[in-house]
N, C-alpha and C positions, 0 to 999 in steps of 0.2 A: 523640753525641747519637742518638737515635731519630731515624728517616726513616717518613713514613705518603708512601705512594703513591697514587693514587688514578685508574681507570680509567674510559676510556666518558663522559666529562664534556661534555655536549652544547657546541657551538662556539657557542651564541648565552650562555651560564651564563659558557663561557671570554672571550667576550669582553667578557661586564659586569663578572666580576673586573679582567679587564686595564684595563676604562677606571677604574671604583672605586680601583686600587691610584696609575694615574698620577695621579686626583684628590688622591689623599693623600699624594702623592708617593714612591711606595715601588715594588718591585718587586712582581712575583705574589707573589712565596714571602713579599715581606714584608707582602705584603696578607694573605696564608693566614692563617700566624703570628698575625697581629694579631685577625681575625675569628676563630679556633680559641680564642685566649687569653680571649676575650669570651665567651664561649660557655660555655667551664669556668668562667667566674668566673660567668658567670651561675647554672650549678648548684649550684655553692660555696656562693651565696648560699640560693640553695631549700632547700639542704640544713638550712640554719642558722636555717633557721623555725622556731619548735618547733608540734608539733601544736597545730592549736582544739579546745579541749575543750569540749562542750556540755555545761549545763549546768539541770538542766529544775527551774521551780518550780511551782507549782498554783493555777491561780487561781480555784479553788472557794473558793465564801466559805463560814465557818468554824459561820454559822449559816443554817440553813434558811427561807426569807424566802415565805411564799406570799400570793394575788392577793391578800387582803383586807387583810396588815400594807402589801402595793405600791399598790393603787388605794384600798383603806378602800371597797368597795363590795360586799358579799360575794360577788362573780361575779354583779351584775345585769349 
């Protein structure tokens, strides 16, 4: 199986990952595998979402109305 090696992990990140692994009753390596698998699963879900297609319609009236038709006051 392929391996991944990560260098220069800040100590506080490593500590947090170890705590998380203990909470889930896993080794650090097992916890990292689970995290990587979850992120990969999210990526697959994102790829499956079809692109959004926007359709536009005109809200312009089909007839033109003048002020006198609307208000009936001949522009006064």
